Each structure stands twice: as structure tokens, then as C-alpha cells.
GUSEPA-340157 format. One record per residue: residue in three letters; x, y, z of N, C-alpha, C, CB in turn. Coordinates in steps of 0.2 Angstrom, whole numbers, plus 5000, padded with zeros to 4 digits. Glycine has a CB too. Example, Ala and Ser with C-alpha at 12.3 -4.5 7.8 and 13.67 -1.06 7.14 Angstrom:
<rs>
Ala506649725039506249785039506649845039505749785045/Ser506449895035506849955036506450005039507049975029/
</rs>
This chain:
<rs>
Met578351984926578851964922579551974926578852004916/Asn579951894925580651914926580951944921581051854928/Lys581551974925582052014921582351974917582452044925/Lys582651974910583051944907583851964909582851944901/Asp584251924909584951944909585051924900585451894915/Val585451974899585752004892586352014891585452074890/Phe586851964889587651974889587751994879588051874893/Ile587852044879588152084872588852064872588052174872/Gly589052034865589752054866590152074860590052004868/Gly590152144859590252184851591052164851590052274851/Ala591252144844592152124841592452184843592252104832/Trp593052164845593752184848594152214842594252114851/Pro594052254838594352284835595252294836594052314834/Tyr595652284831596252284831596552354832596552244825/Ala596852364838597352434839597752434836597652444844/Asn597752454826598252464824598052524819598552414821/Tyr597552554818597152604816596552624816597252604812/Tyr596552684814595652714815595152664814595452774810/Leu594552684818593852654816593552684809593352664822/His593252644805593152664800592452624799593752664794/Val592052654793591352644793591052574793591152674786/Gly591452544790591252464791591352444799591852414785/His591852454802591752454810591052464813592152524813/Phe590952514810590452574814589952524813590352664810/Ala589652494805589052474802588952404807589052474793/Ala589652374807589452304811589452304818589852254809/Leu589752364822589652354829588952384831590152384834/Leu588752434827588152474830587652434833587852514826/Pro587452384830586852344831587052324838586652274826/Gly587552304841587652284848587452334852588352264848/Asp587552394851587352464855586552474856587652534850/Ile586152464849585652474849585252414852585452494843/Ile585252344853585052314857585252324861584952264856/Ala585852334867585752334873585452394876586352314875/Arg585452474871585052514875584252474875585052594873/Tyr583952454870583252424872583252374875582752394866/Tyr583552334878583552294883583552334890584252264883/Arg584052374890584152414894583652464897584652444893/Gly583052494891582552534891581952484894582452564884/Lys582052414895581552354898581752364905581552274894/Gly582252364907582452354914582752284914581852364919/Asp583052264908583252204910584052204912583052164903/Asn584452134914584952134917585452134911584852094923/Val585852184909586352204901586952194905586152284896/Ile587252154900588152164900588252184897588652124901/Tyr588652214894588852234885589452254887588352304881/Val589852204884590852234883590952234877591652174886/Ser591652264875592052254871592652274872591852264865/Gly593252274868593752304871594152314863594252254878/Ser594752324865595352334860595752264859595852404863/Asp595852244854596252194853597052224851595852164847/Cys597352214857598052244857598652204855598252264863/His598452134854599052084853598952074844598951994860/Gly599652024844599552004840599952044832598952004841/Thr600051994828600652044824600452114819601051984818/Pro599852124817599552184815599952244818598952184817/Ile599952224825600052274830600952294830599752234839/Thr601252224831601952224831602152244824602352164833/Glu601752244819602052274811601952334810601652254806/Arg601452374813601452444814601952474817600852474817/Ala602052424824602752464826603252484826602852454828/Lys603352424819604052424816604252494813604252354810/Lys603552494809603452554802603552624806602452554797/Glu603352614811603252684816603852694820602652664820/His604252634821604852644826604652654833605352704824/Lys604052614834603952624842603852554846603152664843/Ser603752554850603552504854602552454853603652534862/Pro602552394853601952374851601452404857601852294850/Gln601552424862601252434868601052524867601752424876/Glu601452554864601352614862600752634858601852644860/Ile600852564851600452584847599852564848600752564842/Ala599552514853599252494856598652534861599552444858/Glu599252584865598852634868598552684865599252664872/Tyr598852704858598652764857598052744852599152794854/Tyr597952684850597352684845596852644850597352624837/His596952614856596552604861596152664864596852574865/Asn596552724865596252774867595852814861596752804871/Glu596052804856595852834849594952794849596452804841/Phe595152734851594352714850593952724855594252654848/Val594252724861593852744867593452824864594352754874/Lys593852864862593452934862592852924856594052994861/Thr593152884850592752874846591952834847593152834841/Phe591952784850591552754852591052804857591852704856/Thr591252844862591152894865590752934861591552924868/Ala591052964858590653034852590153004848591253084844/Ser590152934847589852904843589052874848590452844840/Asn589052894853588652884858588452794860587852924856/Phe589152754858589052704860589052694870589452674856/Lys588652654873588752644880588852564880588152684886/Tyr589552564881589852484883589652494891590652464882/Asp589652434893589652444901590352434903589152394905/Glu590752374899591552404900591852404893591952354906/Tyr592352444891592652454885593452434887592452534883/Ala593752374886594252364889594752344883594252324894/Ala595352304887595952304881596252244883596452364881/Thr596552204878596752144880597452134883596852114876/Met597652214883598352214889598152224895599052274888/Asp597452234897597352224904597552184909596952234904/Asn597852194913598052124917597552084918598352134922/His596952114920596352064923596152014916595552114926/His596252044909596251994903596751954903596252014896/Lys597351974902597851914905597751864909598351934907/Gln597651884916597651834921596851784917597551874929/Tyr596551814917595951774915596051714909595451814912/Val596451744904596551694899597151644900596751724892/Met597451654905597951624907597651564913598551674910/Lys597151584915596851544920596451474916596351584924/Gln596151524910595851454907596151424901595151464904/Phe596751444899597251424895597351354899597951464894/Lys597451344904597751314910597351264908597851344917/Lys596651264910596051234910596051184905595651264909/Met596051204897596151184893596551124893596351234891/Val597151144894597751094894597451074899598551104895/Glu597451064906597051004910596750944908596651044913/Asn596150994905595550964900595650914894595251024898/Gly596450924891596750874887596650904879596350784890/Tyr596450974880596251004873596751024869595751054875/Ile597351034875597851064871598451014873597951154873/Tyr598851024866599450964867600151014863599250874863/Glu600750974865601351004861601450964855601950994865/Arg601651004850601850974843602251004841601350974839/Glu602950964838603651014836603550984828604550994839/Glu603551034825603451044817603851074814602951084815/Leu603951074806604451114804604051204801604751064798/Gln604551244804604051314804604551364799603851364814/Asp604351404796604551444792605051484797603951494789/Tyr605551494794606251514797606551584793606651454797/Cys606751654796607151684791607751684794606951754788/Glu608151664789608951664791609251724792609351624786/Lys609051794789609251824787609251894794609051834780/Cys608351874797608151904803608251854808607451934804/His608651794809608651764813608051744817609051784814/Lys607551724814606851724820606351684817606451804821/Phe606051644820605551594816604951644815605351514821/Leu604551674809604251704807603451684809604451704800/Ser603051744810602451714812601951714805602151754819/Asp601351704805601051704800600951764795600651684801/Arg600851814799600851884796601451914794600651934802/Glu601951874798602551884793602951864787602951894795/Ile602351844785602651804780602151824774602651714782/Glu602451834768602051844760602251784755602151914757/Gly601751794752601751754748601251734742601951724751/Thr600951664739600551684733599951634737600851664724/Cys599251644736598851624738598651564734598451664738/Pro598551494737598551424734597851424730598751364738/His597351464731596751464729596451514723596451484735/Cys596851574723596851624717597251634714596751674719/Gly597951634717598451644714598851694715598451634709/Lys598451744720598651804722599051824727598251834723/Lys599151884730599851894734599451874741600151974734/Ser599651854746599451834752599751834758599251784751/Thr599751854764599951844770599851774772599651884775/Gly600251744777600351674778599751664782600951654781/Asp599151674783598651664788598051674784598651714794/Gln598051734780597451724775597451794768596651734780/Cys597051774764597151804758596551854756597251754752/Asp596851914755596251984755595951984749596552074756/Ser596351944743595851944738595251904736596151924734/Cys595351834741594951794738594651774745595251734734/Gly594751804750594451794759594651724762593551804760/Ser594951704757595251614761595551614768595951574757/Ser595551594773595851574779596251534777595451554785/Leu596951544777597551494777597951464781597951514774/Asp598351424781598851404786599451404780598651324790/Ser599951454786600551464782600951404777601051494787/Ser600651344779601151294776600751274769601151234781/Glu600251314769599851304761600051354756598951314762/Val600451424758600551474754601251454751600451534758/Leu601251474742601751484740602151524739601651484737/Asp602851504737603451564737603451584742603451614732/Lys603351574746603551604754604051644754603851554759/His604051714758604851754759604651794764605351794752/Cys604851814766604951854775604651924773606051874778/Lys604151954776603952014774604452074775603352024777/Glu604652074780605152124783605952134778605252084791/Cys606052064775606852084773606752054765607652054778/Gly606252024764606151974757606551924757606252014750/Asn606951884760607251814760606751764761607851794767/Thr606851724756606551654757606651624762606751624754/Thr606151604764605951564771606251494771604951554772/Ala606451484775606851404777606451374783607751414781/Leu606351294782605951274786606551234793605451214782/Arg606351254799606651234805606051194810606951314809/Lys606451154812605951134818605951174824606151064820/Asn605151184827604951214831604551174835604751264830/Lys604351184842603951174847603351204849604251164851/His602651184847602151244849601651204852601851284844/Leu601051224855600551204857599951204854600551224862/Tyr599551154853599151154848598451134850599451114845/Phe597851174849597251164852596651114845596951234854/Lys596551044850596051014847595351014843596150984850/Leu595451064839594751074836594151034833594851124832/Pro594650984830594150944827593750894832594550904821/Glu593850884838593750844844592850874845594350864850/Phe592650954842592050974842591750994837592051014845/Thr591850954833591550934825590850924827591950844821/Glu590650884829589850864831589450914836589850794834/Leu589750934839589550984844589351044839590150994849/Leu589751064836589851124832589351114828590651134828/Gln589251074824588751044819587951054822588950974818/Gln587951034828587251034832587151114834587250974840/Leu587651144836587451214837587151274831588051244839/Ile587351244826587251274820586651254818587651264816/Asp586351184819585751174816585151184820585851104814/Asp585351194827584951214834584951314832585651204844/Asn585151334828585251404829584951434823585851424830/Lys584751394818584551414810584051464810584351354805/Asn583651484815583151544816583551594820582351524821/Lys583851584823584251644827584951694823584651604834/Trp585451644822586051664817585751684812586551624816/Arg586051754809586151784802586251724796586851854802/Lys585951744790586051694785586951674784585751724776/Asn587251734783587751724782588351714787587751764779/Ala588051684792588351654800588251594798587851684809/Ile587751564797587451484796587951474790586651474794/Gly587951514785588251514777589151484780588251624772/Glu589451524782590051554785590251484790590051644789/Ala589851474793590151424799590051354795589551424808/Gln589251354791589451284788590051264784588951274784/Lys590251304780590651314775591351284779590751404772/Tyr591551334784592151314789592151234790592051364797/Ile591651214794591451134795591751104791590751124796/Asn591351114784591451064780592051054776591251074777/Thr592351104776593151094774593451064778593551134773/Gly593251054783593651004789594051044794594350954786/Leu593951024800594251074806594951034808593751084812/Val595551074807596051044809596251094816596551054802/Asp596751044819597151074825597351134824597651044828/Arg597251194828597551244826598051274832597051284823/Ala598551314830599051344835598951374840599351384833/Ala599051374846598851394851599251434854598551354854/Thr599851454852600351474853600951504846600551404857/Arg601151554845601651604841602151624846601251684837/Gln602651624840603351664841603251734841604051644836/Leu603251774847603051834849603351844855602451834850/Glu603351904857603651934863603151974865604151974862/Trp602552004862601952044863601251984863601952124858/Gly601052004870600651944871600551934877600751894869/Val600151884878599751844883600251794883599051824882/Pro600651794891601151734891600851674893601651734897/Val601151624890600851544891601251514898601051484883/Pro600651494901600651464907600951394908600051474909/Val601351384903601551294903602351324903601251234894/Asp602751274907603551274906603651264900604051224909/Gly604351304897604651294891604551344886604351234889/Tyr604051384887603651424883603751504885602851394883/Asp604051504888604351584889604351624884604851604892/Asp604751614877604851644871604251654866605351614867/Lys603751634867603251634865602551654868603251574863/Arg601951654865601251714868600751664865601151814864/Ile600251674869599551634867599251684860598851634876/Tyr599051634856598951644850598451684850598751594846/Val598151754847597751804847597151764847597851854843/Trp597051724843596451714840595951654848596551664832/Ile596551644850596351604858596051674862597051554862/Glu596551704864596351764870596051804868596751804872/Ala595851854862595551894861594751884860595851934857/Val594651814860593951814859593651794867593751764854/Leu594151754870594151754877594051814881594751714880/Gly594151864879593851934880593251944882593951974876/Tyr592751934879592051934882591951904890591551884876/Leu592251844890592151814896592651854903592451734894/Ser593251864900593551914904593251984906594351924901/Val592952004901592852084903592152074907592852154896/Gly591452014906590952014906591151984914590651974901/Gln591651954915591451934923591951994926591751844926/Lys592152044924592452104928591752134929593052144925/Val591252154925590852174926590252164931590752184923/Ala590352094929589852064934589952054941589751994932/Glu590652064943590952054950590852124953591852044949/Glu590952194949590852254951590152274953590952294946/Arg589552224950588952214951588552174957588852184945/Gly589252134959588952084963588652024961588552104968/Ile588652014954588451954950588851904951588351964942/Asp588551824951589051784951589051764944588951724955/Phe589451774939589551784933589451694931590451824931/Asp589651654933589651594932588951554931590051564936/Lys588451584936587851574936587351604931587651594942/Tyr587651684931587451724925587451694917587751784925/Met588051664916588051644911588051574908588551674909/Ser587851524914587551454915587051454909587151444923/Asn587151394907586651354902586051344906586851264899/Glu586151334912585551324914585251394917585651284919/Asn585351444913585051494917584551514909585751554920/Glu583651504913583351494907583251574905582551454907/Asn583451614909583251674906583851734904582751714911/Leu584451694901584951724899584951714891585451694902/Ile585051754888584951754880585651804878584151804877/Thr586051774875586751804871586751834865587151764870/Tyr587151864864587151904858588051924857586551964858/Tyr588251904849588851904847588951974841588951834845/Val589152024841589052054835589852084832588552124837/His589652074825590452084824590252064815591052014828/Gly590952094812591052084806590852014800591752094806/Lys590751994796590651934792591451914791590251964785/Asp591951944792592651914791592751884798593151964789/Asn592251894804592351864810591951804812592351904816/Ile591551774808591051734807591651654808590651754798/Pro592051624808591951574811592451564818592051514805/Phe592651634819592851644825592351654832593251684825/His591851674830591251664833590751594834590951714831/Thr590651584828590351504827590651454830590251484820/Thr591251434827591551394828592251374834591551394824/Ile592351434832593151444836593051444847593551534832/Tyr592551514845592351534852592051484857591851584852/Pro591451444853591151394857591451334858590551374856/Ala591951314854592451264855592951264861592751284849/Leu592951344862593451344867593151354873593951394867/Ile592351384874591851364879591951284883591151354874/Met591751254877591651174879592151154880591351134875/Ala592951174878593351134881593651164888593951134875/Ile593551234889593651264896593051224904593451344894/Lys592551194899591951154903591651184910592251084907/Asn591551244908591151304913590451304912591451374913/Asn590351244907589551254906589151324904589251234914/Tyr589551364902589151414900588851414893589551474900/Arg588351464893588051484887588451464880587851564888/Leu588151444874588651454868588151504865588751384862/Pro588451544859587951604855587351584855588051634848/Asp586751634856586051614855585951664848585551634862/Tyr586251724848586151744840586851774839585451814838/Ile587151774834587651804830587451854825588051754826/Ile587551914826587351954822588051984818586852014827/Ser588051954812588551964809588451994801588951904809/Ser588652064800588652124797589152104789588952184803/Ala588952094783589152094777589552174778588452084772/Tyr590052194772590352234771590152284769590852234769/Val590452354770590352434768590752434763590452504772/Asn590652444758590952474751590852564751590552434743/Leu591352594749591452664747591252674741592052684748/Asn590752714740590552724731590552674727591052764727/Gln590452624729590452554725591152534725590252574718/Glu591752554729592352524728592352504736592952584725/Lys592652424736593052414742593452474745593552364740/Met593452474752593852504756594552484756593652504761/Ser594952534757595752504758596152554759596052454752/Lys596552554764597152614766597452634759597852594772/Ser597552584756598152594751597852614744598552514750/Lys597152614744596752654740596752744741596052624741/Gly596852734747596552814751595852814751596752894748/Asn595452774751594752784751594352764758594552734745/Leu594752734761594352734769594352804773594652684775/Ile593652784774593452854778593152824786592652904774/Thr593452854790593752844796592752874799594652884798/Ile592752844805592152874810592152944811592052834817/Asn592952954813593153024815593053084810593853014818/Glu593153054805593053104799592253124799593353074790/Leu591753064798591253064797590953114805591152984795/Leu591053094810590953134816590953214816591453114819/Glu591453244812591753314811591153344808592653334807/Lys590853314802590553344799589753324800590853334791/Phe589553274804588753254804588753244811588553184800/Asp588153244814587853224821587853164822587153244821/Ser588053134828588153044828587553014827588453014834/Asp586953034828586253024826586252994818585753104827/Thr586453064815586453044808586752964804586853094806/Ile587552964808587752924805587252844809588552944806/Arg587252854814586752804817586152764814586652834822/Phe585752824811585152834808585052784801585152894806/Tyr585752814798585952804791586152734791586452854788/Phe586652694796586852624798586352594799587352624804/Ser585752614803585152564805584752554799584652584813/Leu584552614795584052614791584452564784583652694789/Lys585052574783585252534777585952504779585352584771/Gly585952474784586452444786586752374782586352434792/Pro587352344782587452284778587152224781588152274776/Glu586752214783586352154786586352094783585652154786/Thr586152094776586152024772586652034766585352004769/Asn586852104765587052094759587752164761586352104753/Asp588152154757588652194756588252274755589252174750/Ile588552334756588252394754588752444751587952414759/Ser588352474747588852544745588652624750588752564735/Cys589052634753588952694755589252754753589152694760/Ser588952814754589252874751589052934755589052884744/Ile589552974754589253034758588553064755589753084757/Glu588553074749588053094747587253054749588253104739/Asp587252994749586752964753586652954761586752914750/Ile587152984763587053004770586753064771587353004773/Ile586753114767586553164768585753184765587053194765/Gln585753134760584953134758584653094762584753124751/Thr584853044767584552994769584353044777585052934769/His584753094779584753124786584153194782585753144790/Asn584353224776583753284774583053244773584053324766/Lys583053174772582353154768582053134777582453064762/Tyr582353114781581953064786582053104793582252984786/Leu582653124796582653154801582553234800583253134803/Val582453274795582453324794581653324791583053344790/Gly581553314785580853294783580153264786580953254777/Met580453214790579953164792579853184799580253084791/Leu580553194804580353174812580553244813580753104816/Gly580953284811580953354812580453384811581253384809/Asn580253374806579553414803579053404808579253394795/Phe578853334808578253324814578253344821578053254815/Val578853354824579053374829579153434830579453334831/Asn579353484824579553544825578853594824580153564821/Arg578453574818577853614817577353624822577653594812/Asn577253544827576953544832576953604836577153494834/Leu577653584839577953614845577853704842578753574846/Ser578253724838578253794835577553824835578653794828/Phe577053794832576453814832576153834839576153774828/Ile576053784843575953794851576353854854576053714854/Asn577053854853577453924855577153974853578053944853/Lys576853974847576854044841576054064844576854014830/Arg575554014847574854034847574654044854574453984845/Phe575053984859574853984866575353964870574253934867/Asp575854014869576554024874576753964876576454064881/Gly576753894873577053824872576753804879577953814870/Ile576053814881575553784886575253734880574953844891/Ile575253674884574853614880574353574885575353554877/Lys573653614883573053584887572853504887572553624884/Glu572853474894572753404892571953394889572853354898/Ala571953344885571453354880571453274879571553404873/Asn570953244875570853174872571153154868570353154871/Ile571553094868571853054863571353014861572553024866/Asp571853014853571352974848571452904850571552984840/Lys571052854852570952784852571452744849570552764849/Arg571352754842571652744837572552724837571452804835/Ile572652794839573252794839573652764844573452854839/Ile573152764851573552734857573552644855573052744865/Asp573152624851573252564849573852564845572752544846/Ile573852584840574552584835575052594837574652634831/Thr575152654842575852644846575952584850575852704852/Gln575452544854575552504858575952434852574652494863/Lys575652424848575852374842576352414840575252354835/Thr576652454839577252494836577952464841577152584836/Phe577752474849578252444853578352374852578152444861/Lys577852334852577752264853578252234845576852244853/Ile577852264840578452254834579152284832578052264828/Val579152334835579852344835580452334841579852394834/Gly580052294845580452284851580752214848580052284857/Glu580252164844580352084842581052104837579552044838/Tyr580852164835581352174829582052164831581352254827/Phe581952224836582752224841582952154843582752284850/Glu582452134847582652064850582852014846582252034853/Arg582752014838583051974833583652004829582551954828/Gly583752034832584452104829584152104821585652054829/Glu583552124820583452144814583452244815582752104813/Ile583852254814583952344815583452374809584852374813/Arg583752344803583352394797582652384797583452374790/Asn582452324799581552294800581452344806581452184803/Ala581752364810581552404816581552474814582052404822/Thr581952494812582052564809581552584806582652574804/Thr581352534800580952564795580252534798581052544788/Gln580152494803579352534808579352584811579152504813/Ile579952594814579752674818579652714811580452714824/Ile579952724808579952764800579152764799580452714794/Glu578952724798578252694798577552744801578252614803/Tyr577952734809577652764814577552854815578052744820/Ile578252874813578252934809577952964806578652944805/Ser577952934799577452944792576752954796577452854785/Leu576452904801575752894803575652974805575552814810/Ala576252964811576053044812575853104809576553074814/Asn576253114804576353174798575653164795577053154792/Lys575553104796574953104791574253104794574953044788/Tyr574253084800573753114807573653184807574053084814/Tyr574153224807574353304809573853324803575453334808/Asp574153314796573753344790573153324789574153334785/Ser572953284791572353224790571753274794572553134795/Arg571953294800571653324806571753414806572153294812/Glu572053444802572053514800572053564805571353514796/Pro572453544810572553584815572453644815572953584817/Trp572753694811572853754808572153794807573353744802/Ile571653754804570953754804570753754810570553714801/Gln570653694813570553684819570453734825570953644820/Val570953764825571053804831570553874830571853814832/Lys570453894823569853954822569053934823569953974814/Asn569053854821568253864820568253794827567853844810/Asp568853754828568453704833568853684840568453634830/Leu569153714844569553724850569553664854569453784854/Ala569053624854569153564857569453514853568553544859/Ser569153524847569553474840570353474842569353504830/Phe570753564840571253564839571553544846571253614837/Asn571353564851571653524858571653444857571253544865/Asp571253414855571353354855571853314851570853324853/Thr571953354844572353344840572853354841572153354836/Thr572953414846573953434849573953384854574153544854/Tyr573453374858573653324863573953244861573153324867/Thr573553234855573553174851574453164849572853174843/Cys574553224846575153234843575553224849575253294839/Ile575553274854576053254860576153204862575953284864/Tyr575753164863575753104864576053054860575253094866/Met576053054853576553014849577253044847576253004843/Ile577353104849578053154850578353114858577853254851/Ala578053114862578153084869578452994867577353094875/Asn578052974863578152894864578752894858577352844862/Leu578852934854579352944849580052944851579252984845/Ala580152984858580752994861580852934865580653044866/Asn580452884866580452814867580652764863579952794868/Leu580352784856580652714852581052734848580152684848/Val581352804847581952804844582552814848581952864839/Glu582452804853583252814858583552764857583252824868/Pro583352694855584052664853584352684847584052584852/Val584052704843584452714839584752784838584152694835/Leu584452834841584452904840584352944847583952934833/Pro584852924851584952934859584853014859585752914861/Asn585353044854585253134854584653154853585653174848/Cys584353124847583753164846583153144854583453144838/Ser583153074857582653064863582953124867582852974867/Lys583453104869583653174874583253234874584253194873/Arg583453274867583153334865582353344867583253334857/Ile581953274862581353294863581053284873580853244856/Lys581353254875581253234882581353304884581753164886/Asp581953334885582053424886581453454886582453464880/Met581253444879580753504876580053504880580453484866/Leu579853434881579253424886579453404892578853374883/Thr580053384896580053374902579753314903579853424906/Leu580053274900579653194901580153134906579653154891/Pro579953094907580353044912580953014907579652974915/Thr581352984910581852954908581752894903582252944914/Tyr582152904896581852844892581552774897582452814886/Thr581152744894581052674896580752644890580552664903/Trp580652564889580352544880579852524883580752484875/Lys579452594883578652564884578252624880578352554895/Glu577552614882577352664881577252714884577052644880/Glu577452784882577252834887576752884888577752874887/Val576352854892575752894896575752944896575652894902/Ile575453004895575453074896574853084899575553124891/Lys574753134904574253174907574453234910573953134912/Gly573853284913573953364913574253394909574253394917/Asp574353464908574653504904575353494904574353554906/Tyr575453524898576153524898576453594895576453464893/Lys577053614897577453664894578053654892577453724898/Ile578153684884578653684883579253704884578653674880/Asn579753674885580453714887580653764880581253644889/Asn580753724875580953754869580753714863581653764869/Ser580753744858580553704851581153724846579753734847/Ser581653714847582353714842582253674839583053714844/Met582453684832582553634828582753554829582953644825/Leu582553484828582853444830583353434827582553404829/Tyr583553434819584053434814583953474809583953384811/Ser584453494808584453554802584553504795585253624804/Arg584253554790584553534785585253524782584353564783/Leu585653484779586153474777586053504769586453414779/Asp586653544767586953584760587353524758587553664760/Glu587153464753587453424750588253444747586953394746/Glu588153474743588753504740589153524743588653534736/Asn589153584750589653594753590053534759589553644756/Thr589453504761589653444766589953414761588953404771/Tyr589953384756590353324752591053354752589953314743/Lys590853414749591653444746592053454754591553534740/Lys591853464757592253474764592553394766591653524771/Ile592253344766592453264766592953264762591853224764/Lys592853274755593253234751593853284750592953214743/Asn593853354751594453374753595053364759594353444752/Lys594853324764595153314770595753294769594953264774/
</rs>
């Protein structure tokens, strides 16, 4: 069987604050899918990076009296630490301020200009006469025309509407509060409407691959009528515009950030000696692409990013799978910095093993609907499944063998029914992973763990060891077979657990296939996989941070 070429792009978080649980829940499927395909031996390129440009970074820089680069570098480094601690294994985690990315984006921008999809337009733009500057959309505050609540010039957080600054009512400068005035200014614009029919076809062709919220949001975005989008903005911080007369402007972040998938993907491919143009070609029948992000990023990945690819005319594959997660609320409330109820991943990692957090959001993640997360639920999920089911099965088998047979497991017969179920489980779970259905995959793994515990209990090895040693050895060897296969099955979700089990039994490196065991085994150690968490004490520690 030919190896697949698998391209996975994880959304680029803004480098202006720490990663919170919503980021984690949205991005985790990318790492799980990458681990699954690597286990199969496929050619995986899994990339992401920090979105270091745009107004959110410049706004925070102003507040903290620092340069945008200082802010971006600080949070980029924090992201790297957080992803590493969370066991994310990107092939490359970059930053939009990297020179490679800038040069790549400028080259592709030129192509879009040459292909006739970017043009110059002079128009009236919001200007602050007190600050003596044209304002970007995020530097404008006003009233949302849809819900009547406070909004910025590009988006209303209250109703979720994407806005053009010209639609916003009662506009004023966010920095000084002065009412905005309109002055003529020139910008470059991208002809997004020219791709309407092709984008509609893309939606129609992928109704069985994209998540339902992606289909719905993409269709809604097209139905409202696509408009030409500004391709440049009035900023000093960002990717330079490779067009004469635009030295005082930068390429709009909505263009350059999503092109990061390709800039970093190309870099990884070059380092491996892969022709990236052929790898990403629409004619590459072995290629499958995934884009993993939150639902607020759906329009950028289902319409804008594909339109940019088509405008560049490099014949690259458009998104096959859109893995778009819904939102994570905390204790039934929407998280926000202003409310003070935003839990960062770093805070969770101080109290929990990364496996615990990965497992929680794999089993209960916001795949189809918004979810409410709570510390109590994370603890209860850990104790029920990781301690009570998985840890219980592994530990009671190994500790019993250690106690009675000095850790020596004699080769015996493996129950053929268990072999058949194991092989089927790999197939079913693998299919779920390939469709991005992480919750279903995790639930299927739990069913296998449940079967393992039921098998152990039904065989009663504590009685067999006294009355029928041959049957006891068969039971034990079958259980060790299941433990060895659990090490492979859980690796995409629980990499720490997988490593611990493999170390205990000196098993081969993780691969996504049935682990065939032969001969005797010697247990290296039988320490507990997971410890039970005390709900009250753990919750208090986090709450009082």
C-alpha cells in the first residue's frame, strides 16, 4: 500500500496573550491526527505558528509600553513552551515574523497582483484628527449595526458578526475617544467575489468531510454576498507590501496569516528534500489535507484561504477536511479576560498531567456544540477513566504478576476472540481519526478498555492461579496482549501513558497496528499509570491562583 501524503495545518493563535482551554480544545485534534498517521508510516507535514502581526499585538504593545516585536516574541516563546508541555509534536511551529514567512508571502502577493486579483482603490477611510493617523479596524470602536451593542471596526463580540468598518455606527478612535473623520486613502483590494462559484462548489463537494458548523458558516458567509476585501492596512508592523507606493502600509493579516500554512509547509518539505509543489498538487492522489481551528476561524479557512490558493494559481489542493471546533465555556459561562474566568493551559498543566487534559478534551471536546468545562469535571473524568478503567486494568495485571511471579510473564495462548476484537478496534478507531471524529475514536478506545476489564474479571485469574495454572497463563498472556495493544491505541491521545506502558514491558516503538507479542516478558516496573485526584484540594488550588 502506498504511503499517504498528509498535510495538517493547525490554526495560528494571536501572540498577544497566553493560550487558554478554548485554544487547546480546538487545536488538539491536529496533533492527534498527526500522531495517528505517523504511526501508520505516512508522510506527514504538520505545521502551525504564532500570528505575530495585526492590531491585537500593536494594541497590547501600546498598553504595556513595549514594541510589537517584544510582545510577539514573548508570547510566541510562551506558546512554544505550552505546546511542548502539552505533548504537541509539530513538524514546525513558526511565527509570521520569521523572514522565511515574510519572503514567501510577498512572493505570493506579487503573483496575485500579476494574475489580476489584487487592484488599487482610493476610498474614504476613518481618520483620527487628534492622533493624526488613519485607523485600522481594531483601532475603531462603535455600535454594531446588527445587535446595537459595542463593537470594534471588524467584529462584534456580542453577536459574532464580521463587520466592515464602514458599517459600524457612532465610530470613535479607541485610543483617544475622538470621533472619527473620513479622509481619502489608497489601499489594495482582493477580488474575493470572483471565486464565489468555485467556493460554492468546494462546499458542495465536501459536505461529508467538513464539520457541520464549517458547512453552515461557510454557506452563510457566501449567502450574505462576498465583497472585495482590503489586502493592505495602515500599519508599520507586519509583512511589507511588494508594490511601489505602499511603504507606509502592510499586507493585511487575513492574507498573510493563512498563507503561513504554505510558507512553513514549504520550509519543512525543503528540509526533507520533498518537492512541495508536487506534494501539495491537486493531482497528487495520495494527498489528504486537514485544517484544524475554532469556529470563529471558519470563514478564513473555507472561503478566504481557498480563494487565495486559487488566485496564486499554483494548483494546490484545497482543504479536504475542515476540523472546526465549537467554543469552550467555563462553568456555563463564556470565558473572557474581563470576567477573570479565563483558564490558561499553563494553569491546568501546573495541576494536571498533560494526558489528563488531552483525554478530557478528546472525550468531551466541542466537536459539534459548545461545551461547558469545569475543573470538577476534568478531575472526575480523570478518576473514572484513566484511574478507574485504564490504570486499573494495567496495574492489577502487572502488580499481581510482580507479586506472585517476580514480574515474569510466561508465553501462553492468546484468546482468538480478543485478537479479532483488537484488530477490528484498530480499524474502527483509525477510521474515526481519519474523519477527525476524535470523540468517537476515544469512546471506541474506552469500549476496548471496558472489554479488557470485563475479560479479566470473567476469567478470575486470582482463582485460576490456584486451580489451573495453564488457564491462568492464557488469561495473563491475553491481558498482556491487550495492554501492549492499548499502548498503541492510546498513543495519539495519551502519549505519556503509551510510553509508560511500553517502558514497563519493553515494547517496540509506537506504530498504528496490532502489537503481536511472542515469548516471555519481564516487567520493568509496575508503578501506577495514574494517581487518583482529590477533587476538593485540586479545585481549591486552581480557584485560588
